[in-house]
C-alpha positions as CSV (number, residue, x, y, z in Angstrom):
1,M,18.9,-6.3,-18.4
2,T,18.8,-5.1,-15.4
3,L,22.5,-6.0,-13.9
4,I,23.6,-4.2,-16.7
5,E,21.2,-0.7,-16.2
6,K,22.4,-1.4,-12.8
7,Q,26.2,-1.3,-14.0
8,L,25.5,1.6,-16.7
9,V,24.1,4.4,-13.7
10,G,26.5,2.8,-11.1
11,E,29.4,3.3,-12.9
12,K,27.7,6.6,-13.8
13,A,27.3,8.2,-10.3
14,A,31.2,7.3,-9.9
15,D,31.7,10.3,-12.3
16,Y,30.4,13.0,-9.5
17,V,32.8,12.3,-7.1
18,K,35.8,14.7,-6.4
19,D,39.0,14.7,-5.4
20,G,38.9,15.4,-1.7
21,M,35.5,14.8,-1.9
22,V,33.5,12.6,1.7
23,V,31.1,10.4,0.1
24,G,28.4,8.2,1.8
25,L,28.6,4.7,0.3
26,G,25.2,3.5,-0.2
27,T,24.1,-0.9,-0.3
28,G,23.0,-2.7,-2.4
29,S,23.4,-4.6,-6.2
30,T,23.6,-1.1,-8.3
31,V,26.1,1.2,-5.7
32,Y,28.0,-2.2,-5.7
33,Y,29.2,-1.2,-9.3
34,T,29.5,2.8,-7.9
35,L,32.1,1.1,-5.5
36,Q,34.0,-0.8,-7.6
37,A,34.6,2.0,-10.2
38,L,35.7,3.7,-7.1
39,G,37.9,1.3,-6.0
40,K,39.5,1.5,-9.5
41,R,39.7,5.7,-9.6
42,I,41.3,5.5,-6.2
43,Q,43.8,2.8,-7.3
44,E,44.6,5.7,-10.0
45,G,45.0,8.6,-7.4
46,L,41.5,9.6,-6.4
47,A,41.5,10.8,-3.0
48,I,38.3,10.4,-0.7
49,K,37.1,9.5,2.3
50,G,33.9,6.9,2.3
51,I,31.4,6.6,5.3
52,P,29.5,3.3,5.0
53,T,25.7,3.3,5.3
54,S,26.1,-1.2,6.7
55,R,28.4,-3.2,7.8
56,Q,27.8,-4.8,3.9
57,T,29.1,-1.6,2.8
58,E,31.7,-1.5,5.0
59,E,33.2,-4.9,4.3
60,L,33.2,-4.3,0.2
61,A,34.8,-0.8,0.7
62,R,37.8,-2.1,2.5
63,Q,38.3,-4.8,0.1
64,L,38.7,-2.3,-3.0
65,R,40.2,-0.7,-0.6
66,I,38.4,2.9,-0.4
67,P,38.9,4.7,2.9
68,L,36.7,5.1,5.5
69,V,36.2,7.4,8.2
70,S,33.3,7.9,11.2
71,F,30.6,10.9,11.8
72,A,33.2,11.2,14.6
73,D,36.0,12.1,12.4
74,I,34.1,14.3,9.7
75,S,32.0,17.7,9.8
76,H,30.0,16.8,6.9
77,I,29.2,14.6,3.9
78,D,29.8,16.0,0.6
79,L,28.0,13.5,-1.5
80,A,25.9,10.4,-1.3
81,I,25.0,8.1,-3.5
82,D,23.0,4.9,-2.5
83,G,20.2,2.9,-4.3
84,A,15.9,2.9,-4.1
85,D,13.4,-0.3,-3.9
86,E,11.0,2.2,-5.6
87,I,11.0,5.8,-6.9
88,D,7.8,7.9,-8.1
89,R,6.8,10.8,-10.5
90,N,7.9,13.4,-7.5
91,R,10.9,11.5,-6.8
92,A,10.3,10.6,-3.7
93,L,11.6,6.8,-2.6
94,I,11.0,3.6,-0.9
95,K,14.6,2.1,0.9
96,G,15.2,-0.6,2.7
97,G,15.0,-3.9,1.3
98,G,18.9,-4.8,2.5
99,G,17.6,-3.6,6.1
100,A,19.9,-0.5,6.2
101,L,17.4,2.7,5.6
102,L,18.3,3.7,9.3
103,R,22.1,4.7,8.4
104,E,21.2,5.4,4.9
105,K,18.7,8.3,6.0
106,I,20.7,9.5,8.5
107,I,23.8,9.8,5.9
108,A,21.1,10.8,3.1
109,N,20.3,14.1,6.2
110,A,24.1,14.7,6.5
111,S,24.7,15.1,2.8
112,N,24.9,18.2,0.9
113,E,23.7,16.1,-2.3
114,L,21.6,12.9,-2.5
115,I,22.1,11.3,-5.9
116,V,20.0,8.4,-6.6
117,I,20.7,5.3,-8.7
118,A,18.1,2.8,-10.0
119,D,17.4,0.7,-13.0
120,S,14.5,1.4,-15.0
121,K,12.1,-1.3,-13.2
122,K,12.5,0.5,-9.7
123,M,10.8,3.6,-11.6
124,V,7.1,3.9,-10.1
125,H,4.3,6.4,-11.1
126,T,3.0,5.7,-7.1
127,L,4.7,4.0,-4.2
128,G,3.7,1.0,-2.4
129,V,4.0,-2.1,-4.7
130,F,7.4,-2.7,-2.8
131,P,6.2,-3.3,0.9
132,L,7.1,-0.9,2.7
133,P,10.6,-1.5,5.6
134,I,10.0,-0.3,9.1
135,E,12.3,-0.8,11.7
136,V,11.6,-1.1,14.8
137,V,12.8,-1.9,18.8
138,R,12.5,-5.6,19.7
139,F,10.5,-4.3,22.7
140,G,6.5,-4.9,22.1
141,W,7.2,-5.2,18.2
142,E,3.8,-7.0,18.1
143,M,1.8,-4.1,19.7
144,T,4.1,-1.6,17.1
145,A,3.0,-3.6,13.9
146,K,-0.8,-3.5,15.2
147,H,-0.7,0.7,15.8
148,I,0.9,-0.1,11.9
149,R,-1.6,-2.2,11.2
150,D,-4.2,0.6,11.8
151,L,-2.7,3.0,8.5
152,G,-4.3,-0.1,6.3
153,C,-1.8,-2.2,5.9
154,V,-0.7,-5.6,6.1
155,P,2.6,-5.6,8.4
156,R,4.7,-9.0,8.3
157,L,7.8,-9.1,10.6
158,R,11.3,-9.7,8.1
159,L,12.4,-13.3,8.5
160,K,15.8,-14.8,7.7
161,E,16.0,-17.7,5.7
162,D,15.9,-19.4,8.2
163,H,13.0,-18.4,9.8
164,T,14.7,-16.2,12.8
165,P,13.5,-12.6,13.0
166,F,15.9,-10.4,10.3
167,I,18.4,-8.5,12.6
168,T,19.5,-4.8,11.6
169,D,23.1,-3.3,12.2
170,N,21.6,-1.6,14.8
171,S,20.2,-4.5,16.5
172,N,16.5,-4.0,16.1
173,Y,13.8,-5.8,13.6
174,I,12.4,-4.7,10.5
175,I,8.8,-4.7,9.5
176,D,8.1,-4.8,5.9
177,A,4.9,-3.4,5.4
178,H,2.3,-3.8,2.3
179,F,0.3,-0.6,1.7
180,H,0.1,-1.3,-2.5
181,A,-0.3,2.4,-2.7
182,I,1.2,5.4,-0.9
183,E,-0.6,8.7,-2.3
184,D,1.0,10.7,0.0
185,P,4.6,9.8,1.0
186,H,5.2,12.7,3.2
187,I,2.5,12.4,6.0
188,L,2.9,8.6,5.9
189,E,6.7,9.1,6.8
190,Q,5.2,11.5,9.9
191,M,2.7,9.1,11.0
192,L,4.6,5.8,11.2
193,N,7.4,7.7,13.1
194,S,5.0,8.9,15.8
195,I,4.9,5.9,16.5
196,P,6.3,4.2,20.3
197,G,9.3,1.8,19.0
198,V,9.3,2.7,15.3
199,V,12.9,3.8,14.7
200,E,12.0,4.8,11.0
201,N,10.5,4.0,8.0
202,G,11.7,3.7,4.7
203,L,9.8,6.6,2.9
204,F,12.9,9.2,1.5
205,V,10.7,12.2,1.0
206,G,12.1,15.3,-0.6
207,M,15.8,14.5,-0.1
208,T,17.1,13.5,-3.4
209,D,18.8,16.2,-5.8
210,K,19.9,14.0,-8.5
211,M,18.2,10.4,-10.2
212,I,19.9,8.9,-12.2
213,T,17.7,5.8,-14.1
214,V,17.7,4.1,-17.5
215,K,15.2,5.2,-20.1
216,R,15.0,2.7,-23.8
217,G,18.9,1.8,-22.8
218,K,20.5,5.2,-22.6
219,I,21.1,6.9,-19.2
220,Q,19.3,9.2,-17.8
221,V,20.0,11.8,-15.2
222,L,17.2,14.1,-13.8
């Protein structure tokens, strides 16, 4: 059911992309279906420019022949489409499960509109069951993790299958912080970003303009 929901919301989001738009292309298993739909529409004549949030998305977009640009080439982003790992009742997000949270936040912040797409399992009352990804510089990451721990969580360095540290597209580490319940995402976002060594965190607060999900088998646009 989850895969079907991902496909439903991913393809629905592609309907909001109009001719001539500059589009922020998110990262993840749900956005995969958006990119597939956009690739098909481009073959049928849709003219857009995409700016990817990760190298993974960039590679897929090139395979689908979606024209890509960089920030040096554009003055604005009309619309960004991205997924989420959790969405609370106020539409605050946890993002970064795929490790692209910094570029995702840069592109979301630069966009006139952010559409968030997610299957029903991502909808929660309070954020925190999913560990909060925090991108940190490699130098002194152990001390950075101690300061993060002081905020009331269990921080763990993200590792790959071979037990070496996961490296982001920006050559940083990721600490996954287990808070269990994040009652005030806005305050926590500010506190985390005030810690030296923290590059960015995966809390996206007050950024979602439109949300597409599934409830009882039907697409919901909020």
